[in-house]
mmCIF file as gemmi writes it, N, C-alpha and C atoms, coordinates in Angstrom:
data_model
loop_
_atom_site.group_PDB
_atom_site.id
_atom_site.type_symbol
_atom_site.label_atom_id
_atom_site.label_alt_id
_atom_site.label_comp_id
_atom_site.label_asym_id
_atom_site.label_entity_id
_atom_site.label_seq_id
_atom_site.pdbx_PDB_ins_code
_atom_site.Cartn_x
_atom_site.Cartn_y
_atom_site.Cartn_z
_atom_site.occupancy
_atom_site.B_iso_or_equiv
_atom_site.pdbx_formal_charge
_atom_site.auth_seq_id
_atom_site.auth_asym_id
_atom_site.pdbx_PDB_model_num
ATOM 1 N N . UNK Axp A 1 ? 0.925 -1.15 -0.087 1 0 ? 1 A 1
ATOM 2 C CA . UNK Axp A 1 ? -0.031 -0.048 0.044 1 0 ? 1 A 1
ATOM 3 C C . UNK Axp A 1 ? 0.937 1.179 0.115 1 0 ? 1 A 1
ATOM 4 N N . UNK Axp A 2 ? 0.563 2.351 -0.849 1 0 ? 2 A 1
ATOM 5 C CA . UNK Axp A 2 ? 1.439 3.453 -0.926 1 0 ? 2 A 1
ATOM 6 C C . UNK Axp A 2 ? 1.414 4.231 0.412 1 0 ? 2 A 1
ATOM 7 N N . UNK Axp A 3 ? 2.496 4.522 0.683 1 0 ? 3 A 1
ATOM 8 C CA . UNK Axp A 3 ? 2.618 5.285 2.131 1 0 ? 3 A 1
ATOM 9 C C . UNK Axp A 3 ? 2.729 4.442 3.321 1 0 ? 3 A 1
ATOM 10 N N . UNK Axp A 4 ? 2.764 3.143 3.059 1 0 ? 4 A 1
ATOM 11 C CA . UNK Axp A 4 ? 2.854 2.298 4.292 1 0 ? 4 A 1
ATOM 12 C C . UNK Axp A 4 ? 4.132 1.936 4.477 1 0 ? 4 A 1
ATOM 13 N N . UNK Axp A 5 ? 4.552 1.601 5.704 1 0 ? 5 A 1
ATOM 14 C CA . UNK Axp A 5 ? 5.842 1.365 6.145 1 0 ? 5 A 1
ATOM 15 C C . UNK Axp A 5 ? 6.053 0.041 6.946 1 0 ? 5 A 1
ATOM 16 N N . UNK Axp A 6 ? 6.659 -0.979 6.444 1 0 ? 6 A 1
ATOM 17 C CA . UNK Axp A 6 ? 6.689 -2.218 7.265 1 0 ? 6 A 1
ATOM 18 C C . UNK Axp A 6 ? 8.155 -2.429 7.743 1 0 ? 6 A 1
ATOM 19 N N . UNK Axp A 7 ? 8.322 -2.718 8.945 1 0 ? 7 A 1
ATOM 20 C CA . UNK Axp A 7 ? 9.688 -2.942 9.51 1 0 ? 7 A 1
ATOM 21 C C . UNK Axp A 7 ? 9.912 -4.461 9.66 1 0 ? 7 A 1
ATOM 22 N N . UNK Axp A 8 ? 11.056 -4.831 9.544 1 0 ? 8 A 1
ATOM 23 C CA . UNK Axp A 8 ? 11.35 -6.266 9.834 1 0 ? 8 A 1
ATOM 24 C C . UNK Axp A 8 ? 11.419 -6.477 11.282 1 0 ? 8 A 1
ATOM 25 N N . UNK Axp A 9 ? 10.809 -7.681 11.61 1 0 ? 9 A 1
ATOM 26 C CA . UNK Axp A 9 ? 10.855 -7.95 13.237 1 0 ? 9 A 1
ATOM 27 C C . UNK Axp A 9 ? 12.127 -8.841 13.503 1 0 ? 9 A 1
ATOM 28 N N . UNK Axp A 10 ? 12.452 -8.678 14.623 1 0 ? 10 A 1
ATOM 29 C CA . UNK Axp A 10 ? 13.731 -9.473 15.041 1 0 ? 10 A 1
ATOM 30 C C . UNK Axp A 10 ? 13.304 -10.992 15.644 1 0 ? 10 A 1
ATOM 31 N N . UNK Axp A 11 ? 11.983 -11.126 15.621 1 0 ? 11 A 1
ATOM 32 C CA . UNK Axp A 11 ? 11.428 -12.384 16.263 1 0 ? 11 A 1
ATOM 33 C C . UNK Axp A 11 ? 9.953 -12.674 15.658 1 0 ? 11 A 1
ATOM 34 N N . UNK Axp A 12 ? 9.671 -14.051 15.418 1 0 ? 12 A 1
ATOM 35 C CA . UNK Axp A 12 ? 8.611 -14.193 14.784 1 0 ? 12 A 1
ATOM 36 C C . UNK Axp A 12 ? 7.422 -14.219 15.753 1 0 ? 12 A 1
ATOM 37 N N . UNK Axp A 13 ? 6.31 -13.943 15.298 1 0 ? 13 A 1
ATOM 38 C CA . UNK Axp A 13 ? 4.947 -13.828 16.051 1 0 ? 13 A 1
ATOM 39 C C . UNK Axp A 13 ? 4.511 -15.127 16.373 1 0 ? 13 A 1
ATOM 40 N N . UNK Axp A 14 ? 4.066 -15.662 17.343 1 0 ? 14 A 1
ATOM 41 C CA . UNK Axp A 14 ? 3.511 -16.999 17.752 1 0 ? 14 A 1
ATOM 42 C C . UNK Axp A 14 ? 2.796 -16.793 18.97 1 0 ? 14 A 1
ATOM 43 N N . UNK Axp A 15 ? 2.058 -17.888 19.317 1 0 ? 15 A 1
ATOM 44 C CA . UNK Axp A 15 ? 1.234 -17.927 20.574 1 0 ? 15 A 1
ATOM 45 C C . UNK Axp A 15 ? 2.058 -17.732 21.762 1 0 ? 15 A 1
ATOM 46 N N . UNK Axp A 16 ? 3.385 -18.126 21.695 1 0 ? 16 A 1
ATOM 47 C CA . UNK Axp A 16 ? 4.334 -17.927 22.926 1 0 ? 16 A 1
ATOM 48 C C . UNK Axp A 16 ? 4.782 -16.376 23.008 1 0 ? 16 A 1
ATOM 49 N N . UNK Axp A 17 ? 4.59 -15.759 22.02 1 0 ? 17 A 1
ATOM 50 C CA . UNK Axp A 17 ? 5.205 -14.397 21.943 1 0 ? 17 A 1
ATOM 51 C C . UNK Axp A 17 ? 4.333 -13.616 21.031 1 0 ? 17 A 1
ATOM 52 N N . UNK Axp A 18 ? 3.308 -13.104 21.77 1 0 ? 18 A 1
ATOM 53 C CA . UNK Axp A 18 ? 2.256 -12.093 21.086 1 0 ? 18 A 1
ATOM 54 C C . UNK Axp A 18 ? 2.494 -10.601 21.362 1 0 ? 18 A 1
ATOM 55 N N . UNK Axp A 19 ? 1.582 -9.801 20.957 1 0 ? 19 A 1
ATOM 56 C CA . UNK Axp A 19 ? 1.795 -8.279 21.088 1 0 ? 19 A 1
ATOM 57 C C . UNK Axp A 19 ? 1.661 -7.937 22.637 1 0 ? 19 A 1
ATOM 58 N N . UNK Axp A 20 ? 1.037 -8.965 23.231 1 0 ? 20 A 1
ATOM 59 C CA . UNK Axp A 20 ? 0.91 -8.702 24.761 1 0 ? 20 A 1
ATOM 60 C C . UNK Axp A 20 ? 2.2 -9.001 25.507 1 0 ? 20 A 1
ATOM 61 N N . UNK Axp A 21 ? 2.8 -9.952 25.034 1 0 ? 21 A 1
ATOM 62 C CA . UNK Axp A 21 ? 4.141 -10.341 25.514 1 0 ? 21 A 1
ATOM 63 C C . UNK Axp A 21 ? 5.108 -9.285 25.305 1 0 ? 21 A 1
ATOM 64 N N . UNK Axp A 22 ? 4.944 -8.599 23.999 1 0 ? 22 A 1
ATOM 65 C CA . UNK Axp A 22 ? 5.953 -7.496 23.587 1 0 ? 22 A 1
ATOM 66 C C . UNK Axp A 22 ? 5.657 -6.283 24.534 1 0 ? 22 A 1
ATOM 67 N N . UNK Axp A 23 ? 4.348 -5.921 24.846 1 0 ? 23 A 1
ATOM 68 C CA . UNK Axp A 23 ? 3.888 -4.898 25.879 1 0 ? 23 A 1
ATOM 69 C C . UNK Axp A 23 ? 4.497 -5.148 27.161 1 0 ? 23 A 1
ATOM 70 N N . UNK Axp A 24 ? 4.28 -6.467 27.638 1 0 ? 24 A 1
ATOM 71 C CA . UNK Axp A 24 ? 4.846 -6.75 29.047 1 0 ? 24 A 1
ATOM 72 C C . UNK Axp A 24 ? 6.365 -6.503 29.071 1 0 ? 24 A 1
ATOM 73 N N . UNK Axp A 25 ? 7.004 -6.861 28.069 1 0 ? 25 A 1
ATOM 74 C CA . UNK Axp A 25 ? 8.482 -6.678 27.877 1 0 ? 25 A 1
ATOM 75 C C . UNK Axp A 25 ? 8.873 -5.358 27.987 1 0 ? 25 A 1
ATOM 76 N N . UNK Axp A 26 ? 8.275 -4.536 27.192 1 0 ? 26 A 1
ATOM 77 C CA . UNK Axp A 26 ? 8.467 -2.961 27.107 1 0 ? 26 A 1
ATOM 78 C C . UNK Axp A 26 ? 8.093 -2.321 28.499 1 0 ? 26 A 1
ATOM 79 N N . UNK Axp A 27 ? 7.014 -2.875 29.236 1 0 ? 27 A 1
ATOM 80 C CA . UNK Axp A 27 ? 6.928 -2.38 30.515 1 0 ? 27 A 1
ATOM 81 C C . UNK Axp A 27 ? 7.947 -2.817 31.553 1 0 ? 27 A 1
ATOM 82 N N . UNK Axp A 28 ? 8.372 -3.935 31.383 1 0 ? 28 A 1
ATOM 83 C CA . UNK Axp A 28 ? 9.297 -4.414 32.261 1 0 ? 28 A 1
ATOM 84 C C . UNK Axp A 28 ? 10.65 -3.532 32.038 1 0 ? 28 A 1
ATOM 85 N N . UNK Axp A 29 ? 11.054 -3.266 30.745 1 0 ? 29 A 1
ATOM 86 C CA . UNK Axp A 29 ? 12.284 -2.334 30.402 1 0 ? 29 A 1
ATOM 87 C C . UNK Axp A 29 ? 12.037 -1.007 30.902 1 0 ? 29 A 1
ATOM 88 N N . UNK Axp A 30 ? 10.823 -0.432 31.082 1 0 ? 30 A 1
ATOM 89 C CA . UNK Axp A 30 ? 10.639 0.769 31.435 1 0 ? 30 A 1
ATOM 90 C C . UNK Axp A 30 ? 10.625 0.835 33.147 1 0 ? 30 A 1
ATOM 91 N N . UNK Axp A 31 ? 10.751 -0.33 33.832 1 0 ? 31 A 1
ATOM 92 C CA . UNK Axp A 31 ? 10.903 -0.27 35.111 1 0 ? 31 A 1
ATOM 93 C C . UNK Axp A 31 ? 9.732 -0.814 35.961 1 0 ? 31 A 1
ATOM 94 N N . UNK Axp A 32 ? 8.628 -1.204 35.395 1 0 ? 32 A 1
ATOM 95 C CA . UNK Axp A 32 ? 7.41 -1.626 36.09 1 0 ? 32 A 1
ATOM 96 C C . UNK Axp A 32 ? 7.478 -3.124 36.329 1 0 ? 32 A 1
ATOM 97 N N . UNK Axp A 33 ? 6.99 -3.588 37.473 1 0 ? 33 A 1
ATOM 98 C CA . UNK Axp A 33 ? 7.126 -4.876 38.053 1 0 ? 33 A 1
ATOM 99 C C . UNK Axp A 33 ? 6.374 -5.86 37.124 1 0 ? 33 A 1
ATOM 100 N N . UNK Axp A 34 ? 6.68 -6.131 35.92 1 0 ? 34 A 1
ATOM 101 C CA . UNK Axp A 34 ? 6.147 -7.04 35.066 1 0 ? 34 A 1
ATOM 102 C C . UNK Axp A 34 ? 7.052 -8.219 34.502 1 0 ? 34 A 1
ATOM 103 N N . UNK Axp A 35 ? 6.442 -9.431 34.475 1 0 ? 35 A 1
ATOM 104 C CA . UNK Axp A 35 ? 7.385 -10.352 33.902 1 0 ? 35 A 1
ATOM 105 C C . UNK Axp A 35 ? 6.647 -10.822 32.63 1 0 ? 35 A 1
ATOM 106 N N . UNK Axp A 36 ? 7.237 -10.764 31.486 1 0 ? 36 A 1
ATOM 107 C CA . UNK Axp A 36 ? 6.731 -11.249 30.31 1 0 ? 36 A 1
ATOM 108 C C . UNK Axp A 36 ? 6.576 -12.674 30.106 1 0 ? 36 A 1
ATOM 109 N N . UNK Axp A 37 ? 7.106 -13.524 30.933 1 0 ? 37 A 1
ATOM 110 C CA . UNK Axp A 37 ? 7.125 -14.856 30.741 1 0 ? 37 A 1
ATOM 111 C C . UNK Axp A 37 ? 5.81 -15.371 30.871 1 0 ? 37 A 1
ATOM 112 N N . UNK Axp A 38 ? 5.233 -16.077 29.844 1 0 ? 38 A 1
ATOM 113 C CA . UNK Axp A 38 ? 4.031 -16.711 29.941 1 0 ? 38 A 1
ATOM 114 C C . UNK Axp A 38 ? 2.766 -15.758 29.533 1 0 ? 38 A 1
ATOM 115 N N . UNK Axp A 39 ? 3.122 -14.517 29.338 1 0 ? 39 A 1
ATOM 116 C CA . UNK Axp A 39 ? 2.043 -13.625 28.905 1 0 ? 39 A 1
ATOM 117 C C . UNK Axp A 39 ? 1.467 -13.82 27.515 1 0 ? 39 A 1
ATOM 118 N N . UNK Axp A 40 ? 0.145 -14.228 27.459 1 0 ? 40 A 1
ATOM 119 C CA . UNK Axp A 40 ? -0.675 -14.28 26.125 1 0 ? 40 A 1
ATOM 120 C C . UNK Axp A 40 ? -1.55 -13.354 26.129 1 0 ? 40 A 1
ATOM 121 N N . UNK Axp A 41 ? -2.535 -13.097 27.007 1 0 ? 41 A 1
ATOM 122 C CA . UNK Axp A 41 ? -3.601 -12.175 27.206 1 0 ? 41 A 1
ATOM 123 C C . UNK Axp A 41 ? -3.217 -10.901 27.792 1 0 ? 41 A 1
ATOM 124 N N . UNK Axp A 42 ? -3.781 -9.723 27.557 1 0 ? 42 A 1
ATOM 125 C CA . UNK Axp A 42 ? -3.709 -8.584 28.167 1 0 ? 42 A 1
ATOM 126 C C . UNK Axp A 42 ? -3.969 -8.491 29.755 1 0 ? 42 A 1
ATOM 127 N N . UNK Axp A 43 ? -4.863 -9.445 30.018 1 0 ? 43 A 1
ATOM 128 C CA . UNK Axp A 43 ? -5.285 -9.511 31.481 1 0 ? 43 A 1
ATOM 129 C C . UNK Axp A 43 ? -4.119 -10.135 32.241 1 0 ? 43 A 1
ATOM 130 N N . UNK Axp A 44 ? -3.284 -10.908 31.575 1 0 ? 44 A 1
ATOM 131 C CA . UNK Axp A 44 ? -2.033 -11.428 32.373 1 0 ? 44 A 1
ATOM 132 C C . UNK Axp A 44 ? -1.2 -10.166 32.839 1 0 ? 44 A 1
ATOM 133 N N . UNK Axp A 45 ? -0.951 -9.221 32.036 1 0 ? 45 A 1
ATOM 134 C CA . UNK Axp A 45 ? -0.196 -7.948 32.276 1 0 ? 45 A 1
ATOM 135 C C . UNK Axp A 45 ? -0.896 -7.22 33.568 1 0 ? 45 A 1
ATOM 136 N N . UNK Axp A 46 ? -2.265 -7.032 33.268 1 0 ? 46 A 1
ATOM 137 C CA . UNK Axp A 46 ? -3.076 -6.281 34.243 1 0 ? 46 A 1
ATOM 138 C C . UNK Axp A 46 ? -3.118 -6.843 35.525 1 0 ? 46 A 1
ATOM 139 N N . UNK Axp A 47 ? -3.162 -8.143 35.685 1 0 ? 47 A 1
ATOM 140 C CA . UNK Axp A 47 ? -3.082 -8.844 36.887 1 0 ? 47 A 1
ATOM 141 C C . UNK Axp A 47 ? -1.807 -8.685 37.637 1 0 ? 47 A 1
ATOM 142 N N . UNK Axp A 48 ? -0.78 -8.468 36.859 1 0 ? 48 A 1
ATOM 143 C CA . UNK Axp A 48 ? 0.599 -8.367 37.517 1 0 ? 48 A 1
ATOM 144 C C . UNK Axp A 48 ? 0.843 -6.909 38.114 1 0 ? 48 A 1
ATOM 145 N N . UNK Axp A 49 ? 0.11 -5.993 37.298 1 0 ? 49 A 1
ATOM 146 C CA . UNK Axp A 49 ? 0.342 -4.525 37.649 1 0 ? 49 A 1
ATOM 147 C C . UNK Axp A 49 ? -0.767 -4.154 38.901 1 0 ? 49 A 1
ATOM 148 N N . UNK Axp A 50 ? -1.701 -4.844 38.93 1 0 ? 50 A 1
ATOM 149 C CA . UNK Axp A 50 ? -2.856 -4.317 39.963 1 0 ? 50 A 1
ATOM 150 C C . UNK Axp A 50 ? -2.426 -4.473 41.363 1 0 ? 50 A 1
ATOM 151 N N . UNK Axp A 51 ? -1.575 -5.38 41.946 1 0 ? 51 A 1
ATOM 152 C CA . UNK Axp A 51 ? -1.177 -5.4 43.357 1 0 ? 51 A 1
ATOM 153 C C . UNK Axp A 51 ? -0.239 -4.244 43.559 1 0 ? 51 A 1
ATOM 154 N N . UNK Axp A 52 ? 0.25 -3.619 42.449 1 0 ? 52 A 1
ATOM 155 C CA . UNK Axp A 52 ? 1.224 -2.538 42.816 1 0 ? 52 A 1
ATOM 156 C C . UNK Axp A 52 ? 0.695 -1.195 42.692 1 0 ? 52 A 1
ATOM 157 N N . UNK Axp A 53 ? -0.742 -1.109 42.506 1 0 ? 53 A 1
ATOM 158 C CA . UNK Axp A 53 ? -1.375 0.124 42.209 1 0 ? 53 A 1
ATOM 159 C C . UNK Axp A 53 ? -1.237 0.914 41.206 1 0 ? 53 A 1
ATOM 160 N N . UNK Axp A 54 ? -0.721 0.209 40.143 1 0 ? 54 A 1
ATOM 161 C CA . UNK Axp A 54 ? -0.503 0.701 38.817 1 0 ? 54 A 1
ATOM 162 C C . UNK Axp A 54 ? -1.615 0.77 37.994 1 0 ? 54 A 1
ATOM 163 N N . UNK Axp A 55 ? -2.907 0.347 38.517 1 0 ? 55 A 1
ATOM 164 C CA . UNK Axp A 55 ? -4.151 0.412 37.806 1 0 ? 55 A 1
ATOM 165 C C . UNK Axp A 55 ? -5.196 1.086 38.787 1 0 ? 55 A 1
ATOM 166 N N . UNK Axp A 56 ? -6.24 1.613 38.147 1 0 ? 56 A 1
ATOM 167 C CA . UNK Axp A 56 ? -7.309 2.329 38.938 1 0 ? 56 A 1
ATOM 168 C C . UNK Axp A 56 ? -8.03 1.198 39.449 1 0 ? 56 A 1
C-alpha cells in the first residue's frame, strides 16, 4: 500500500510471543514490575500490575 511502512521483526509472532508479550517486555524495560514470561492475554499484564497500584 502506498505510504505504508513495514519494518522487519527480530522475532516471529507465535502464541508464545504475542503483542501482549511485547507490551509486557516493554513495561518491564520501563521499570514496572512485569514479567513477560507466559503472557499471552492482556489480562495477564493487568493482573501483574494491579497489586502494585499501577491500575485504578
